[in-house]
C-alpha positions in Angstrom: 0.0 0.0 0.0 1.3 3.4 -1.0 2.3 5.7 1.9 0.4 9.0 2.3 2.3 12.1 1.0 3.0 13.4 4.5 4.7 10.2 5.5 6.8 10.2 2.3 7.8 13.7 3.1 8.5 12.9 6.7 10.7 10.0 5.7 12.7 12.0 3.2 13.3 14.9 5.6 14.3 12.5 8.3 16.8 10.8 6.1 18.3 14.1 5.0 18.9 15.0 8.7 20.4 11.6 9.6 22.6 11.6 6.5 24.0 15.0 7.6 22.5 17.2 4.8 21.3 19.4 7.7 23.7 20.1 10.6 22.7 20.6 14.3 21.3 24.1 14.8 20.6 24.7 11.1 17.5 26.5 10.3 14.9 24.2 8.8 12.9 25.2 5.7 9.7 27.0 6.6 6.4 25.1 6.1 5.2 27.8 3.6 8.4 27.6 1.5 8.4 23.8 1.4 4.7 23.7 0.5 5.4 26.1 -2.4 8.4 24.3 -3.8 6.9 20.8 -3.6 3.4 21.9 -4.6 2.0 20.2 -1.5 -0.9 21.3 0.8 -0.2 23.0 4.1 -1.9 20.1 5.8 0.6 17.7 4.3 3.5 19.8 5.5 2.0 20.2 8.9 1.6 16.5 9.5 5.2 15.8 8.3 6.7 18.5 10.5 4.6 17.3 13.5 6.2 13.8 13.2 9.7 15.3 13.0 8.9 17.4 16.1 7.4 14.5 18.0 10.5 12.3 17.4 12.9 15.2 18.2 14.5 15.6 14.8 13.6 19.3 14.8 12.5 21.9 17.4 10.8 25.2 17.1 11.7 28.7 18.3 8.8 31.1 18.9 8.5 33.7 16.0 11.7 32.3 14.5 11.0 28.9 12.9 12.2 25.4 13.0 15.8 24.2 13.7 17.6 20.9 13.4 18.2 19.1 16.7 21.6 17.8 17.8 21.6 14.4 16.1 24.0 12.9 18.7 21.6 13.6 21.5 18.5 12.0 19.9 17.1 8.9 21.6 17.2 6.9 18.4 19.8 4.8 16.7 21.1 6.8 13.7 24.1 4.6 12.9 23.4 1.7 10.5 23.5 -1.7 12.2 25.8 -4.4 10.8 22.7 -6.1 9.4 21.7 -3.0 7.6 25.2 -2.6 6.1 25.2 -6.2 5.0 21.7 -5.7 3.4 22.9 -2.6 1.6 26.0 -4.3 0.3 23.9 -7.2 -1.0 21.6 -4.7 -2.6 24.5 -3.0 -4.4 26.1 -6.3 -5.5 22.8 -7.4 -7.2 23.2 -4.3 -9.5 25.6 -5.8 -12.0 25.4 -3.1 -14.6 25.7 0.6 -13.6 25.3 3.7 -15.6 26.3 6.0 -12.7 26.8 9.8 -13.2 29.4 10.3 -10.5 31.9 7.5 -11.5 34.9 8.0 -13.6 37.3 5.7 -15.5 40.0 4.5 -13.2 41.8 2.1 -15.5 43.6 4.9 -17.3 44.5 7.1 -14.4 48.2 8.1 -14.2 48.9 6.4 -10.9 52.7 6.5 -11.0 52.9 10.2 -11.9 50.3 11.3 -9.4 52.0 9.2 -6.7 55.3 10.8 -7.5 53.9 14.3 -7.1 52.2 13.3 -3.8 55.6 12.0 -2.5 57.4 15.2 -3.6 54.9 17.3 -1.6 55.8 15.6 1.6 59.4 16.9 1.6 61.2 19.0 4.2 61.6 21.7 1.6 57.8 22.3 1.7 57.0 23.0 5.3 54.0 25.1 4.4 51.9 22.0 3.9 51.9 21.5 7.6 50.4 24.9 8.2 46.6 25.8 8.1 47.1 27.4 4.7 45.5 30.3 2.8 41.8 30.7 3.4 41.2 31.1 -0.4 43.3 28.1 -1.2 47.0 27.7 -1.8 48.3 30.4 -4.2 50.3 27.9 -6.2 47.2 25.9 -7.1 45.2 29.0 -7.8 47.9 30.2 -10.2 47.9 26.9 -12.0 44.1 27.0 -12.3 44.1 30.5 -13.7 46.6 29.5 -16.4 44.6 26.4 -17.2 41.3 28.3 -17.4 42.7 30.9 -19.7 44.2 28.4 -22.1 41.3 25.9 -22.2 38.1 27.8 -21.4 38.9 31.4 -22.3 38.4 32.5 -18.7 40.4 35.6 -17.9 41.2 36.0 -14.2 43.9 36.6 -11.7 44.7 34.0 -9.0 43.5 36.4 -6.4 40.0 36.0 -7.8 40.0 32.2 -7.4 38.6 30.6 -4.2 39.1 26.9 -3.6 36.5 24.7 -1.9 35.7 21.1 -1.3 32.6 21.0 -3.4 30.3 23.0 -5.7 27.7 23.0 -3.0 30.1 24.7 -0.5 31.1 27.4 -3.1 27.5 28.1 -4.0 26.7 28.5 -0.3 29.5 31.0 -0.1 28.2 32.9 -3.2 24.8 33.3 -1.5 26.6 34.8 1.5 28.4 37.3 -0.8 25.3 38.2 -2.8 23.0 39.3 0.0 19.4 40.3 -0.4 19.1 38.6 -3.8 16.6 36.2 -5.3 17.5 33.5 -7.7 16.5 31.8 -11.0 17.7 28.2 -11.4 17.2 25.8 -14.3 14.4 23.3 -14.4 15.3 20.5 -14.1 18.4 21.4 -12.2 21.6 20.2 -10.4 20.3 19.3 -6.9 22.9 21.0 -4.8 21.9 24.5 -5.9 18.3 23.8 -4.9 19.4 22.3 -1.6 21.4 25.3 -0.7 18.6 27.7 -1.5 16.0 25.6 0.3 18.2 25.2 3.3 18.9 29.0 3.6 15.2 29.8 2.7 16.3 32.0 -0.2 13.6 32.8 -2.8 14.0 31.3 -6.2 12.1 30.6 -9.4 12.6 27.5 -11.5 12.8 28.3 -15.3 12.5 25.5 -17.9 15.5 24.5 -20.1 15.1 24.0 -23.8 17.6 22.7 -26.4 18.8 26.3 -26.7 19.4 26.8 -23.0 17.4 28.4 -20.2 14.1 29.9 -21.4 15.1 33.6 -21.6 11.5 35.0 -21.9 10.9 33.9 -18.3 14.2 35.4 -17.2 13.4 38.7 -18.8 9.9 38.8 -17.2 11.2 37.9 -13.7 12.3 40.4 -11.1 15.1 38.0 -9.8 18.7 39.1 -9.7 20.9 36.0 -9.9 20.7 33.2 -12.5 22.3 29.8 -12.0 23.1 27.9 -15.3 25.1 24.9 -16.6 25.6 26.2 -20.2 28.3 23.9 -21.5 26.3 20.7 -20.7 23.1 21.3 -18.9 22.5 19.0 -16.0 20.6 16.7 -16.3 19.3 17.1 -19.8 22.7 17.4 -21.5 21.6 20.4 -23.7 24.2 22.9 -24.7 23.3 26.6 -24.5 23.6 28.3 -27.9 25.4 31.6 -28.5 22.2 33.6 -28.8 21.0 32.6 -25.4 24.4 33.2 -23.9 24.6 36.7 -25.2 21.0 37.4 -24.1 21.8 36.2 -20.6 24.9 38.4 -20.4 23.0 41.4 -21.7 20.3 40.8 -19.1 22.9 40.7 -16.3 24.5 43.9 -17.6 21.3 45.9 -17.4 21.4 46.2 -13.5 24.2 46.4 -11.0 22.6 43.8 -8.7 22.4 41.1 -11.4 24.8 38.2 -11.7 25.2 34.8 -13.4 26.5 31.7 -11.7 28.1 29.5 -14.4 28.6 25.9 -13.3 31.1 24.4 -15.8 31.3 21.0 -14.2 32.4 18.7 -17.1 33.2 21.1 -19.9 36.7 19.4 -20.5 35.1 16.6 -22.4 33.7 17.6 -25.8 34.2 14.9 -28.4 33.0 15.7 -31.8 33.7 19.5 -32.3 35.8 22.3 -30.9 35.1 23.1 -27.2 32.7 26.0 -26.6 34.3 28.8 -24.6 33.0 29.4 -21.1 30.2 31.9 -20.7 32.6 33.9 -18.5 34.8 34.5 -21.6 32.1 36.5 -23.2 31.6 38.7 -20.1 33.6 41.9 -20.2 31.8 43.6 -17.3 32.3 41.2 -14.4 28.8 39.7 -14.3 29.7 36.0 -14.3 30.7 33.9 -11.3 32.5 30.9 -12.7 32.4 27.5 -10.8 34.0 24.2 -11.7 35.5 21.1 -10.1 38.2 18.4 -10.6 35.7 15.6 -9.8 35.4 14.6 -13.5 38.7 15.7 -14.9 40.8 14.1 -12.1 38.8 12.0 -9.6 35.8 12.7 -7.3 37.5 11.9 -4.0 40.2 14.7 -4.5 37.4 17.0 -3.3 38.6 20.2 -5.0 36.2 22.7 -6.5 37.0 26.3 -7.4 35.2 29.5 -8.3 36.3 32.7 -10.0 34.7 35.8 -8.5 34.4 39.0 -10.5 36.8 41.7 -9.2 33.8 43.8 -8.0 32.8 41.0 -5.6 36.2 40.4 -4.0 35.6 43.0 -1.3 32.3 41.4 -0.5 34.1 38.1 -0.1 36.9 39.5 2.1 34.3 41.4 4.3 32.4 38.3 5.1 32.3 37.7 8.8 33.3 34.2 10.1 34.3 32.9 6.7 34.7 29.1 6.5 38.4 28.2 6.3 39.7 26.3 3.3 38.5 22.7 3.6 40.8 21.1 1.1 44.0 19.6 2.7 47.1 21.4 1.6 48.9 18.3 0.5 46.2 17.5 -2.1 46.3 21.1 -3.3 50.0 21.1 -3.8 49.9 17.7 -5.5 47.3 18.9 -8.0 49.2 22.1 -8.5 52.4 20.1 -9.5 50.3 17.8 -11.7 49.1 20.9 -13.6 52.4 22.8 -13.7 54.3 20.0 -15.3 51.8 19.5 -18.2 50.6 16.2 -16.8 47.1 17.4 -16.3 46.7 18.5 -20.0 48.2 15.2 -21.1 45.8 13.3 -18.8 42.8 15.2 -20.2 43.8 14.6 -23.8 44.0 10.9 -23.1 40.7 10.8 -21.2 38.9 12.6 -24.0 39.9 9.7 -26.3 38.9 7.1 -23.7 35.5 8.6 -23.0 34.9 9.3 -26.7 35.5 5.6 -27.5 33.0 4.6 -24.8 30.4 7.0 -26.0 30.9 6.2 -29.7 30.6 2.5 -29.0 27.3 2.9 -27.1 25.8 5.3 -29.7 26.8 3.1 -32.6 25.1 0.1 -30.9 21.9 2.2 -30.3 21.6 3.3 -33.9 19.5 0.3 -35.0 16.9 1.3 -32.3 16.6 5.0 -33.2 12.9 4.5 -33.8 12.5 3.4 -30.2 15.1 5.4 -28.4 15.8 9.2 -28.7 19.3 10.3 -27.8 20.0 13.8 -26.6 23.0 15.6 -25.1 25.6 13.2 -26.4 28.1 15.7 -27.8 29.9 16.5 -24.6 30.3 15.6 -20.9 30.0 12.1 -19.4 26.3 11.5 -19.7 23.5 11.7 -22.2 19.8 11.1 -22.1 17.7 8.3 -23.6 13.9 8.7 -24.1 12.0 5.5 -24.6 9.5 5.9 -27.4 8.2 2.4 -28.0 5.2 2.5 -25.6 6.9 1.2 -22.5 5.9 3.1 -19.4 8.4 4.1 -16.6 7.3 1.2 -14.3 7.8 -1.3 -17.1 11.3 -0.1 -17.8 12.2 0.0 -14.1 10.9 -3.5 -13.6 13.0 -4.8 -16.5 16.0 -3.0 -15.2 15.6 -4.7 -11.8 15.3 -8.1 -13.5 18.4 -7.4 -15.6 20.4 -6.1 -12.6 20.7 -2.7 -14.2 21.0 0.6 -12.4 19.2 3.3 -14.4 18.6 6.9 -13.4 15.2 8.3 -14.6 15.0 12.0 -15.2 12.0 12.1 -12.9 14.5 12.0 -10.0 15.3 15.7 -10.9 11.8 17.1 -11.7 8.2 17.2 -10.6 6.2 14.1 -11.3 3.5 16.1 -13.1 6.1 17.3 -15.7 7.4 13.8 -16.5 5.9 11.7 -19.2 5.7 8.2 -17.8 4.6 7.0 -21.2 7.8 8.1 -22.8 10.3 7.8 -19.9 13.6 9.6 -20.1 16.8 8.2 -18.5 20.2 9.7 -17.8 23.0 7.4 -19.0 26.4 7.9 -17.3 29.1 6.0 -19.2 32.4 7.3 -17.7 32.8 4.6 -15.1 32.1 1.6 -17.2 35.3 -0.5 -17.5 36.5 -1.2 -21.0 36.1 -4.9 -20.7 32.5 -4.5 -19.6 31.4 -2.0 -22.2 29.9 -4.5 -24.6 27.9 -6.3 -21.8 26.6 -3.0 -20.4 25.5 -1.8 -23.8 23.8 -5.1 -24.6 21.8 -5.1 -21.4 20.9 -1.5 -21.8 19.4 -2.3 -25.2 17.7 -5.4 -23.8 16.1 -3.3 -21.0 14.9 -0.4 -23.1 13.7 -1.9 -26.4 11.1 -4.3 -27.6 
């Protein structure tokens, strides 16, 4: 029997608290805001919040709102029991074929080179790695990033404008601290961390649909919001690439008012396979209206936990004036290792090699899917490490997911990133991540994908 909506919401919010998405003392989203964003009734929200209050996950402050309790003091078991861990492991191992978005290719990683640079860092001639380090990130790494961005993405910046963080989410959170008293526009569907940050901080935002040309500019023009967040080089999750007209329209919009800014998330732009890379949106901006954000999660490896942003010069004072700024969260040894990897040309060589590796994987899958183009529509397959497949043979979402379960396949439906009422279950769309598929399993993965999605 399907759970009531308030119970589903309660379970989801509880899991977010337990998993650490909310920290002790964090302000919880207001009921009104949550009802608006999830298109749920006030009664549904009331019931869910009452359950959280009753069990001690949140507490209320008069005329202030709801706050997250200290998870350690709750009279519940929040750590997974050994049985739960075993069950989870068994569940994961039953998924034989995975089209994950976060995974990368590890077979072709330059282990020896990277290990050498890591050893060199731990040398008596580099005592600075033992110190707390620069709050913006180590200058040597910021300098290497500035050179790389100019040569590869057309981004013109000084190392002093670069801020290092451990994740895109952390940097976006910092941007919202810098851009005070602003409201936001985000893409729909969108990259989850931006929505999570805005929800958590109860900042107003509007979701604007994405087309094959990019964000729907007519809605941007008609909005009174001041900040737009976009992923123009490879929109997440649709894979669409923003065209030049939309890019110039967006920059012109930002230039019309001093309070307007664009956040450009350039998360996997290094990988463009069948044409020349499109320069970053920031490279078109001559008036300091674009805040550029990227990460090494795809170009190096996710666990290095290095993201970075380029702030316009006009915002640097706002950044330096922030009270109680969070210290740099990336260990200095990792920063120095990556800096050396970039300075010696190893990073560029690694990217060139990985473009060939990922292009081979993508081309193999696309060629195998060609005979089924009357059943499967492919989109967003010119760049990045994922594309989308829309099933157009009459199979509904539930049918496909049942087949995937039987075939031990992990598939990610686009519905995970959008409202259910906007998703066509009769023509379900899936996000296909291919970067982490081992070379020797590429054929098997492709065959089972076709078997799952076609008649």
